[in-house]
PyMOL commands that place a pseudoatom at each C-alpha (Angstrom):
pseudoatom trace, name=CA, resn=UNK, resi=1, chain=A, elem=C, hetatm=0, pos=[29.465, -37.281, -22.617]
pseudoatom trace, name=CA, resn=UNK, resi=2, chain=A, elem=C, hetatm=0, pos=[28.203, -36.349, -26.021]
pseudoatom trace, name=CA, resn=UNK, resi=3, chain=A, elem=C, hetatm=0, pos=[26.845, -32.953, -27.013]
pseudoatom trace, name=CA, resn=UNK, resi=4, chain=A, elem=C, hetatm=0, pos=[23.200, -34.099, -27.012]
pseudoatom trace, name=CA, resn=UNK, resi=5, chain=A, elem=C, hetatm=0, pos=[23.397, -35.396, -23.423]
pseudoatom trace, name=CA, resn=UNK, resi=6, chain=A, elem=C, hetatm=0, pos=[24.930, -32.118, -22.277]
pseudoatom trace, name=CA, resn=UNK, resi=7, chain=A, elem=C, hetatm=0, pos=[22.079, -30.160, -23.873]
pseudoatom trace, name=CA, resn=UNK, resi=8, chain=A, elem=C, hetatm=0, pos=[19.436, -32.374, -22.241]
pseudoatom trace, name=CA, resn=UNK, resi=9, chain=A, elem=C, hetatm=0, pos=[21.093, -32.057, -18.821]
pseudoatom trace, name=CA, resn=UNK, resi=10, chain=A, elem=C, hetatm=0, pos=[21.356, -28.275, -19.285]
pseudoatom trace, name=CA, resn=UNK, resi=11, chain=A, elem=C, hetatm=0, pos=[17.662, -27.975, -20.193]
pseudoatom trace, name=CA, resn=UNK, resi=12, chain=A, elem=C, hetatm=0, pos=[16.647, -30.174, -17.244]
pseudoatom trace, name=CA, resn=UNK, resi=13, chain=A, elem=C, hetatm=0, pos=[18.785, -28.119, -14.849]
pseudoatom trace, name=CA, resn=UNK, resi=14, chain=A, elem=C, hetatm=0, pos=[17.293, -24.878, -16.202]
pseudoatom trace, name=CA, resn=UNK, resi=15, chain=A, elem=C, hetatm=0, pos=[13.743, -26.238, -15.854]
pseudoatom trace, name=CA, resn=UNK, resi=16, chain=A, elem=C, hetatm=0, pos=[14.449, -27.321, -12.263]
pseudoatom trace, name=CA, resn=UNK, resi=17, chain=A, elem=C, hetatm=0, pos=[15.895, -23.891, -11.466]
pseudoatom trace, name=CA, resn=UNK, resi=18, chain=A, elem=C, hetatm=0, pos=[12.831, -22.195, -12.973]
pseudoatom trace, name=CA, resn=UNK, resi=19, chain=A, elem=C, hetatm=0, pos=[10.445, -24.390, -10.954]
pseudoatom trace, name=CA, resn=UNK, resi=20, chain=A, elem=C, hetatm=0, pos=[12.362, -23.674, -7.735]
pseudoatom trace, name=CA, resn=UNK, resi=21, chain=A, elem=C, hetatm=0, pos=[12.296, -19.938, -8.466]
pseudoatom trace, name=CA, resn=UNK, resi=22, chain=A, elem=C, hetatm=0, pos=[8.511, -19.935, -8.998]
pseudoatom trace, name=CA, resn=UNK, resi=23, chain=A, elem=C, hetatm=0, pos=[7.863, -21.970, -5.847]
pseudoatom trace, name=CA, resn=UNK, resi=24, chain=A, elem=C, hetatm=0, pos=[10.226, -19.772, -3.820]
pseudoatom trace, name=CA, resn=UNK, resi=25, chain=A, elem=C, hetatm=0, pos=[8.630, -16.594, -5.132]
pseudoatom trace, name=CA, resn=UNK, resi=26, chain=A, elem=C, hetatm=0, pos=[5.134, -17.819, -4.288]
pseudoatom trace, name=CA, resn=UNK, resi=27, chain=A, elem=C, hetatm=0, pos=[6.165, -18.789, -0.772]
pseudoatom trace, name=CA, resn=UNK, resi=28, chain=A, elem=C, hetatm=0, pos=[8.038, -15.555, -0.059]
pseudoatom trace, name=CA, resn=UNK, resi=29, chain=A, elem=C, hetatm=0, pos=[5.644, -13.110, -1.666]
pseudoatom trace, name=CA, resn=UNK, resi=30, chain=A, elem=C, hetatm=0, pos=[2.522, -13.913, 0.319]
pseudoatom trace, name=CA, resn=UNK, resi=31, chain=A, elem=C, hetatm=0, pos=[1.206, -10.610, 1.600]
pseudoatom trace, name=CA, resn=UNK, resi=32, chain=A, elem=C, hetatm=0, pos=[-1.213, -9.608, 4.296]
pseudoatom trace, name=CA, resn=UNK, resi=33, chain=A, elem=C, hetatm=0, pos=[-3.374, -7.951, 1.673]
pseudoatom trace, name=CA, resn=UNK, resi=34, chain=A, elem=C, hetatm=0, pos=[-6.118, -9.808, -0.142]
pseudoatom trace, name=CA, resn=UNK, resi=35, chain=A, elem=C, hetatm=0, pos=[-5.886, -10.375, -3.869]
pseudoatom trace, name=CA, resn=UNK, resi=36, chain=A, elem=C, hetatm=0, pos=[-5.682, -7.103, -5.794]
pseudoatom trace, name=CA, resn=UNK, resi=37, chain=A, elem=C, hetatm=0, pos=[-8.903, -6.376, -7.604]
pseudoatom trace, name=CA, resn=UNK, resi=38, chain=A, elem=C, hetatm=0, pos=[-10.121, -3.734, -9.973]
pseudoatom trace, name=CA, resn=UNK, resi=39, chain=A, elem=C, hetatm=0, pos=[-13.693, -3.558, -8.728]
pseudoatom trace, name=CA, resn=UNK, resi=40, chain=A, elem=C, hetatm=0, pos=[-15.273, -3.229, -5.331]
pseudoatom trace, name=CA, resn=UNK, resi=41, chain=A, elem=C, hetatm=0, pos=[-16.921, -6.431, -4.216]
pseudoatom trace, name=CA, resn=UNK, resi=42, chain=A, elem=C, hetatm=0, pos=[-20.395, -5.957, -2.781]
pseudoatom trace, name=CA, resn=UNK, resi=43, chain=A, elem=C, hetatm=0, pos=[-20.073, -9.014, -0.569]
pseudoatom trace, name=CA, resn=UNK, resi=44, chain=A, elem=C, hetatm=0, pos=[-16.841, -10.294, 0.878]
pseudoatom trace, name=CA, resn=UNK, resi=45, chain=A, elem=C, hetatm=0, pos=[-16.757, -13.960, 1.827]
pseudoatom trace, name=CA, resn=UNK, resi=46, chain=A, elem=C, hetatm=0, pos=[-13.552, -13.934, 3.867]
pseudoatom trace, name=CA, resn=UNK, resi=47, chain=A, elem=C, hetatm=0, pos=[-12.354, -10.915, 5.776]
pseudoatom trace, name=CA, resn=UNK, resi=48, chain=A, elem=C, hetatm=0, pos=[-8.745, -10.101, 6.465]
pseudoatom trace, name=CA, resn=UNK, resi=49, chain=A, elem=C, hetatm=0, pos=[-8.053, -8.133, 9.598]
pseudoatom trace, name=CA, resn=UNK, resi=50, chain=A, elem=C, hetatm=0, pos=[-5.825, -5.125, 8.955]
pseudoatom trace, name=CA, resn=UNK, resi=51, chain=A, elem=C, hetatm=0, pos=[-2.640, -5.591, 10.986]
pseudoatom trace, name=CA, resn=UNK, resi=52, chain=A, elem=C, hetatm=0, pos=[-1.533, -2.751, 13.238]
pseudoatom trace, name=CA, resn=UNK, resi=53, chain=A, elem=C, hetatm=0, pos=[1.603, -0.679, 12.683]
pseudoatom trace, name=CA, resn=UNK, resi=54, chain=A, elem=C, hetatm=0, pos=[3.168, 2.481, 14.051]
pseudoatom trace, name=CA, resn=UNK, resi=55, chain=A, elem=C, hetatm=0, pos=[4.446, 5.461, 12.046]
pseudoatom trace, name=CA, resn=UNK, resi=56, chain=A, elem=C, hetatm=0, pos=[5.227, 9.082, 12.910]
pseudoatom trace, name=CA, resn=UNK, resi=57, chain=A, elem=C, hetatm=0, pos=[3.172, 12.140, 12.087]
pseudoatom trace, name=CA, resn=UNK, resi=58, chain=A, elem=C, hetatm=0, pos=[4.992, 15.114, 10.589]
pseudoatom trace, name=CA, resn=UNK, resi=59, chain=A, elem=C, hetatm=0, pos=[5.593, 16.460, 14.117]
pseudoatom trace, name=CA, resn=UNK, resi=60, chain=A, elem=C, hetatm=0, pos=[7.431, 13.281, 15.167]
pseudoatom trace, name=CA, resn=UNK, resi=61, chain=A, elem=C, hetatm=0, pos=[4.621, 11.795, 17.290]
pseudoatom trace, name=CA, resn=UNK, resi=62, chain=A, elem=C, hetatm=0, pos=[3.953, 8.062, 17.067]
pseudoatom trace, name=CA, resn=UNK, resi=63, chain=A, elem=C, hetatm=0, pos=[0.629, 7.141, 15.501]
pseudoatom trace, name=CA, resn=UNK, resi=64, chain=A, elem=C, hetatm=0, pos=[-0.755, 3.627, 15.103]
pseudoatom trace, name=CA, resn=UNK, resi=65, chain=A, elem=C, hetatm=0, pos=[-3.455, 2.290, 12.824]
pseudoatom trace, name=CA, resn=UNK, resi=66, chain=A, elem=C, hetatm=0, pos=[-5.211, 1.034, 15.968]
pseudoatom trace, name=CA, resn=UNK, resi=67, chain=A, elem=C, hetatm=0, pos=[-5.597, 4.668, 17.096]
pseudoatom trace, name=CA, resn=UNK, resi=68, chain=A, elem=C, hetatm=0, pos=[-8.390, 4.874, 14.519]
pseudoatom trace, name=CA, resn=UNK, resi=69, chain=A, elem=C, hetatm=0, pos=[-10.270, 1.772, 15.633]
pseudoatom trace, name=CA, resn=UNK, resi=70, chain=A, elem=C, hetatm=0, pos=[-13.959, 1.990, 14.743]
pseudoatom trace, name=CA, resn=UNK, resi=71, chain=A, elem=C, hetatm=0, pos=[-13.371, 4.311, 11.777]
pseudoatom trace, name=CA, resn=UNK, resi=72, chain=A, elem=C, hetatm=0, pos=[-12.953, 3.536, 8.078]
pseudoatom trace, name=CA, resn=UNK, resi=73, chain=A, elem=C, hetatm=0, pos=[-9.379, 4.125, 6.934]
pseudoatom trace, name=CA, resn=UNK, resi=74, chain=A, elem=C, hetatm=0, pos=[-7.849, 4.909, 3.558]
pseudoatom trace, name=CA, resn=UNK, resi=75, chain=A, elem=C, hetatm=0, pos=[-4.217, 3.783, 3.760]
pseudoatom trace, name=CA, resn=UNK, resi=76, chain=A, elem=C, hetatm=0, pos=[-1.876, 4.922, 0.990]
pseudoatom trace, name=CA, resn=UNK, resi=77, chain=A, elem=C, hetatm=0, pos=[1.865, 4.313, 0.655]
pseudoatom trace, name=CA, resn=UNK, resi=78, chain=A, elem=C, hetatm=0, pos=[3.764, 6.924, -1.371]
pseudoatom trace, name=CA, resn=UNK, resi=79, chain=A, elem=C, hetatm=0, pos=[7.021, 8.851, -1.875]
pseudoatom trace, name=CA, resn=UNK, resi=80, chain=A, elem=C, hetatm=0, pos=[7.738, 12.280, -3.323]
pseudoatom trace, name=CA, resn=UNK, resi=81, chain=A, elem=C, hetatm=0, pos=[10.115, 10.838, -5.953]
pseudoatom trace, name=CA, resn=UNK, resi=82, chain=A, elem=C, hetatm=0, pos=[7.437, 8.473, -7.321]
pseudoatom trace, name=CA, resn=UNK, resi=83, chain=A, elem=C, hetatm=0, pos=[5.677, 9.886, -10.439]
pseudoatom trace, name=CA, resn=UNK, resi=84, chain=A, elem=C, hetatm=0, pos=[2.526, 7.700, -10.138]
pseudoatom trace, name=CA, resn=UNK, resi=85, chain=A, elem=C, hetatm=0, pos=[2.290, 8.629, -6.434]
pseudoatom trace, name=CA, resn=UNK, resi=86, chain=A, elem=C, hetatm=0, pos=[2.482, 12.321, -7.275]
pseudoatom trace, name=CA, resn=UNK, resi=87, chain=A, elem=C, hetatm=0, pos=[-0.094, 11.874, -10.045]
pseudoatom trace, name=CA, resn=UNK, resi=88, chain=A, elem=C, hetatm=0, pos=[-2.738, 10.392, -7.713]
pseudoatom trace, name=CA, resn=UNK, resi=89, chain=A, elem=C, hetatm=0, pos=[-2.137, 12.834, -4.824]
pseudoatom trace, name=CA, resn=UNK, resi=90, chain=A, elem=C, hetatm=0, pos=[-4.508, 15.554, -6.116]
pseudoatom trace, name=CA, resn=UNK, resi=91, chain=A, elem=C, hetatm=0, pos=[-7.327, 12.985, -6.241]
pseudoatom trace, name=CA, resn=UNK, resi=92, chain=A, elem=C, hetatm=0, pos=[-6.531, 11.853, -2.705]
pseudoatom trace, name=CA, resn=UNK, resi=93, chain=A, elem=C, hetatm=0, pos=[-6.613, 15.474, -1.580]
pseudoatom trace, name=CA, resn=UNK, resi=94, chain=A, elem=C, hetatm=0, pos=[-10.088, 15.870, -3.156]
pseudoatom trace, name=CA, resn=UNK, resi=95, chain=A, elem=C, hetatm=0, pos=[-11.281, 12.659, -1.480]
pseudoatom trace, name=CA, resn=UNK, resi=96, chain=A, elem=C, hetatm=0, pos=[-9.906, 13.864, 1.848]
pseudoatom trace, name=CA, resn=UNK, resi=97, chain=A, elem=C, hetatm=0, pos=[-11.789, 17.158, 1.462]
pseudoatom trace, name=CA, resn=UNK, resi=98, chain=A, elem=C, hetatm=0, pos=[-14.978, 15.277, 0.599]
pseudoatom trace, name=CA, resn=UNK, resi=99, chain=A, elem=C, hetatm=0, pos=[-14.882, 12.366, 3.076]
pseudoatom trace, name=CA, resn=UNK, resi=100, chain=A, elem=C, hetatm=0, pos=[-12.907, 13.374, 6.167]
pseudoatom trace, name=CA, resn=UNK, resi=101, chain=A, elem=C, hetatm=0, pos=[-15.947, 15.198, 7.557]
pseudoatom trace, name=CA, resn=UNK, resi=102, chain=A, elem=C, hetatm=0, pos=[-17.865, 11.902, 7.192]
pseudoatom trace, name=CA, resn=UNK, resi=103, chain=A, elem=C, hetatm=0, pos=[-15.433, 10.156, 9.552]
pseudoatom trace, name=CA, resn=UNK, resi=104, chain=A, elem=C, hetatm=0, pos=[-13.096, 8.608, 6.987]
pseudoatom trace, name=CA, resn=UNK, resi=105, chain=A, elem=C, hetatm=0, pos=[-9.479, 8.600, 8.186]
pseudoatom trace, name=CA, resn=UNK, resi=106, chain=A, elem=C, hetatm=0, pos=[-6.757, 9.131, 5.615]
pseudoatom trace, name=CA, resn=UNK, resi=107, chain=A, elem=C, hetatm=0, pos=[-3.346, 7.690, 6.453]
pseudoatom trace, name=CA, resn=UNK, resi=108, chain=A, elem=C, hetatm=0, pos=[-1.015, 8.875, 3.717]
pseudoatom trace, name=CA, resn=UNK, resi=109, chain=A, elem=C, hetatm=0, pos=[2.149, 6.979, 4.659]
pseudoatom trace, name=CA, resn=UNK, resi=110, chain=A, elem=C, hetatm=0, pos=[5.396, 8.249, 3.187]
pseudoatom trace, name=CA, resn=UNK, resi=111, chain=A, elem=C, hetatm=0, pos=[8.088, 5.658, 2.535]
pseudoatom trace, name=CA, resn=UNK, resi=112, chain=A, elem=C, hetatm=0, pos=[10.751, 7.588, 4.450]
pseudoatom trace, name=CA, resn=UNK, resi=113, chain=A, elem=C, hetatm=0, pos=[13.861, 5.456, 3.987]
pseudoatom trace, name=CA, resn=UNK, resi=114, chain=A, elem=C, hetatm=0, pos=[16.333, 8.158, 5.044]
pseudoatom trace, name=CA, resn=UNK, resi=115, chain=A, elem=C, hetatm=0, pos=[18.250, 8.186, 1.767]
pseudoatom trace, name=CA, resn=UNK, resi=116, chain=A, elem=C, hetatm=0, pos=[16.065, 8.437, -1.334]
pseudoatom trace, name=CA, resn=UNK, resi=117, chain=A, elem=C, hetatm=0, pos=[13.209, 9.862, 0.748]
pseudoatom trace, name=CA, resn=UNK, resi=118, chain=A, elem=C, hetatm=0, pos=[13.921, 11.821, 3.896]
pseudoatom trace, name=CA, resn=UNK, resi=119, chain=A, elem=C, hetatm=0, pos=[11.665, 13.476, 6.425]
pseudoatom trace, name=CA, resn=UNK, resi=120, chain=A, elem=C, hetatm=0, pos=[12.744, 16.851, 5.034]
pseudoatom trace, name=CA, resn=UNK, resi=121, chain=A, elem=C, hetatm=0, pos=[11.982, 15.976, 1.390]
pseudoatom trace, name=CA, resn=UNK, resi=122, chain=A, elem=C, hetatm=0, pos=[8.594, 14.539, 2.299]
pseudoatom trace, name=CA, resn=UNK, resi=123, chain=A, elem=C, hetatm=0, pos=[7.622, 17.593, 4.362]
pseudoatom trace, name=CA, resn=UNK, resi=124, chain=A, elem=C, hetatm=0, pos=[8.840, 19.966, 1.660]
pseudoatom trace, name=CA, resn=UNK, resi=125, chain=A, elem=C, hetatm=0, pos=[6.841, 18.116, -1.008]
pseudoatom trace, name=CA, resn=UNK, resi=126, chain=A, elem=C, hetatm=0, pos=[3.672, 18.322, 1.094]
pseudoatom trace, name=CA, resn=UNK, resi=127, chain=A, elem=C, hetatm=0, pos=[4.239, 22.020, 1.792]
pseudoatom trace, name=CA, resn=UNK, resi=128, chain=A, elem=C, hetatm=0, pos=[5.003, 22.891, -1.847]
pseudoatom trace, name=CA, resn=UNK, resi=129, chain=A, elem=C, hetatm=0, pos=[1.937, 20.966, -3.028]
pseudoatom trace, name=CA, resn=UNK, resi=130, chain=A, elem=C, hetatm=0, pos=[-0.401, 22.491, -0.404]
pseudoatom trace, name=CA, resn=UNK, resi=131, chain=A, elem=C, hetatm=0, pos=[-1.804, 19.101, 0.609]
pseudoatom trace, name=CA, resn=UNK, resi=132, chain=A, elem=C, hetatm=0, pos=[-3.925, 19.149, 3.747]
pseudoatom trace, name=CA, resn=UNK, resi=133, chain=A, elem=C, hetatm=0, pos=[-4.479, 15.427, 4.273]
pseudoatom trace, name=CA, resn=UNK, resi=134, chain=A, elem=C, hetatm=0, pos=[-2.646, 13.923, 7.256]
pseudoatom trace, name=CA, resn=UNK, resi=135, chain=A, elem=C, hetatm=0, pos=[0.724, 12.539, 6.215]
pseudoatom trace, name=CA, resn=UNK, resi=136, chain=A, elem=C, hetatm=0, pos=[2.745, 10.025, 8.183]
pseudoatom trace, name=CA, resn=UNK, resi=137, chain=A, elem=C, hetatm=0, pos=[6.392, 9.019, 7.952]
pseudoatom trace, name=CA, resn=UNK, resi=138, chain=A, elem=C, hetatm=0, pos=[7.371, 5.353, 7.932]
pseudoatom trace, name=CA, resn=UNK, resi=139, chain=A, elem=C, hetatm=0, pos=[10.925, 6.018, 9.144]
pseudoatom trace, name=CA, resn=UNK, resi=140, chain=A, elem=C, hetatm=0, pos=[11.455, 2.472, 10.441]
pseudoatom trace, name=CA, resn=UNK, resi=141, chain=A, elem=C, hetatm=0, pos=[9.577, 0.760, 7.562]
pseudoatom trace, name=CA, resn=UNK, resi=142, chain=A, elem=C, hetatm=0, pos=[7.189, -0.674, 10.155]
pseudoatom trace, name=CA, resn=UNK, resi=143, chain=A, elem=C, hetatm=0, pos=[4.051, -0.115, 8.068]
pseudoatom trace, name=CA, resn=UNK, resi=144, chain=A, elem=C, hetatm=0, pos=[5.655, -1.119, 4.772]
pseudoatom trace, name=CA, resn=UNK, resi=145, chain=A, elem=C, hetatm=0, pos=[7.021, -4.354, 6.243]
pseudoatom trace, name=CA, resn=UNK, resi=146, chain=A, elem=C, hetatm=0, pos=[3.735, -5.143, 7.982]
pseudoatom trace, name=CA, resn=UNK, resi=147, chain=A, elem=C, hetatm=0, pos=[1.831, -4.871, 4.698]
pseudoatom trace, name=CA, resn=UNK, resi=148, chain=A, elem=C, hetatm=0, pos=[4.533, -6.343, 2.471]
pseudoatom trace, name=CA, resn=UNK, resi=149, chain=A, elem=C, hetatm=0, pos=[4.792, -3.220, 0.333]
pseudoatom trace, name=CA, resn=UNK, resi=150, chain=A, elem=C, hetatm=0, pos=[7.144, -3.873, -2.562]
pseudoatom trace, name=CA, resn=UNK, resi=151, chain=A, elem=C, hetatm=0, pos=[6.055, -1.123, -4.948]
pseudoatom trace, name=CA, resn=UNK, resi=152, chain=A, elem=C, hetatm=0, pos=[4.333, 2.221, -4.664]
pseudoatom trace, name=CA, resn=UNK, resi=153, chain=A, elem=C, hetatm=0, pos=[1.823, 3.697, -4.788]
pseudoatom trace, name=CA, resn=UNK, resi=154, chain=A, elem=C, hetatm=0, pos=[-0.151, 1.150, -2.861]
pseudoatom trace, name=CA, resn=UNK, resi=155, chain=A, elem=C, hetatm=0, pos=[-3.665, 1.785, -1.537]
pseudoatom trace, name=CA, resn=UNK, resi=156, chain=A, elem=C, hetatm=0, pos=[-5.561, -0.212, 1.066]
pseudoatom trace, name=CA, resn=UNK, resi=157, chain=A, elem=C, hetatm=0, pos=[-9.165, 0.405, 2.097]
pseudoatom trace, name=CA, resn=UNK, resi=158, chain=A, elem=C, hetatm=0, pos=[-10.088, -0.676, 5.644]
pseudoatom trace, name=CA, resn=UNK, resi=159, chain=A, elem=C, hetatm=0, pos=[-13.654, -0.718, 7.012]
pseudoatom trace, name=CA, resn=UNK, resi=160, chain=A, elem=C, hetatm=0, pos=[-14.730, 0.505, 10.469]
pseudoatom trace, name=CA, resn=UNK, resi=161, chain=A, elem=C, hetatm=0, pos=[-14.439, -3.060, 11.790]
pseudoatom trace, name=CA, resn=UNK, resi=162, chain=A, elem=C, hetatm=0, pos=[-10.727, -3.109, 10.932]
pseudoatom trace, name=CA, resn=UNK, resi=163, chain=A, elem=C, hetatm=0, pos=[-10.998, -5.405, 7.916]
pseudoatom trace, name=CA, resn=UNK, resi=164, chain=A, elem=C, hetatm=0, pos=[-9.205, -4.915, 4.609]
pseudoatom trace, name=CA, resn=UNK, resi=165, chain=A, elem=C, hetatm=0, pos=[-11.942, -4.468, 2.024]
pseudoatom trace, name=CA, resn=UNK, resi=166, chain=A, elem=C, hetatm=0, pos=[-9.763, -3.863, -1.015]
pseudoatom trace, name=CA, resn=UNK, resi=167, chain=A, elem=C, hetatm=0, pos=[-6.183, -3.094, -1.986]
pseudoatom trace, name=CA, resn=UNK, resi=168, chain=A, elem=C, hetatm=0, pos=[-4.389, -1.885, -5.085]
pseudoatom trace, name=CA, resn=UNK, resi=169, chain=A, elem=C, hetatm=0, pos=[-0.764, -1.914, -6.166]
pseudoatom trace, name=CA, resn=UNK, resi=170, chain=A, elem=C, hetatm=0, pos=[-0.090, 0.968, -8.495]
pseudoatom trace, name=CA, resn=UNK, resi=171, chain=A, elem=C, hetatm=0, pos=[-1.853, 4.218, -9.233]
pseudoatom trace, name=CA, resn=UNK, resi=172, chain=A, elem=C, hetatm=0, pos=[-5.633, 4.349, -9.056]
pseudoatom trace, name=CA, resn=UNK, resi=173, chain=A, elem=C, hetatm=0, pos=[-8.003, 6.951, -10.424]
pseudoatom trace, name=CA, resn=UNK, resi=174, chain=A, elem=C, hetatm=0, pos=[-10.536, 9.113, -8.596]
pseudoatom trace, name=CA, resn=UNK, resi=175, chain=A, elem=C, hetatm=0, pos=[-13.465, 6.883, -9.548]
pseudoatom trace, name=CA, resn=UNK, resi=176, chain=A, elem=C, hetatm=0, pos=[-11.749, 3.827, -8.032]
pseudoatom trace, name=CA, resn=UNK, resi=177, chain=A, elem=C, hetatm=0, pos=[-10.923, 5.788, -4.881]
pseudoatom trace, name=CA, resn=UNK, resi=178, chain=A, elem=C, hetatm=0, pos=[-14.513, 6.965, -4.548]
pseudoatom trace, name=CA, resn=UNK, resi=179, chain=A, elem=C, hetatm=0, pos=[-15.976, 3.460, -5.087]
pseudoatom trace, name=CA, resn=UNK, resi=180, chain=A, elem=C, hetatm=0, pos=[-13.723, 1.998, -2.426]
pseudoatom trace, name=CA, resn=UNK, resi=181, chain=A, elem=C, hetatm=0, pos=[-14.331, 4.798, 0.051]
pseudoatom trace, name=CA, resn=UNK, resi=182, chain=A, elem=C, hetatm=0, pos=[-18.083, 4.381, -0.416]
pseudoatom trace, name=CA, resn=UNK, resi=183, chain=A, elem=C, hetatm=0, pos=[-17.629, 0.652, 0.253]
pseudoatom trace, name=CA, resn=UNK, resi=184, chain=A, elem=C, hetatm=0, pos=[-15.831, 1.211, 3.578]
pseudoatom trace, name=CA, resn=UNK, resi=185, chain=A, elem=C, hetatm=0, pos=[-18.309, 3.760, 4.944]
pseudoatom trace, name=CA, resn=UNK, resi=186, chain=A, elem=C, hetatm=0, pos=[-21.341, 1.468, 4.554]
for i in range(1, 186): cmd.bond("trace and resi %d" % i, "trace and resi %d" % (i + 1))
show_as sticks, trace
zoom trace
């Protein structure tokens, strides 16, 4: 086989591999969450029901998303070693102070994997930072697996009917938090 034929076969094999990788990624990366958006939609045409999961509170008690049925929920996935997570925490604390009395539930779910993030490190971070929002520990990765969390921080806004209204991968600012919270309390 001449050199030119080898190059053509190599390029064709690479192109086939690339196509298979893209198709495989698209099939495997489908998440429960709707498409990430940067603005709150005033009317949602298709609603996605927020799937239930169970985590532990900082006292070791099991808590499920379904325990808050009928209430709007702000769901945030974080870890104490994550700089963007730590950067948005003060804004979440302010939102908790402002909206918890209006019936908004905050589920700040720590990605407690037992090695990089432990129950002890998460609790110590919360204590040192003086956060008062309710924090939960995802020690079995139940919540993270249910929502297909692959990077943190990750924020999901759920209305009182249990539908995902909006979700964001990555850090969000206070204005985005406020807009989305206002959307789920309507």
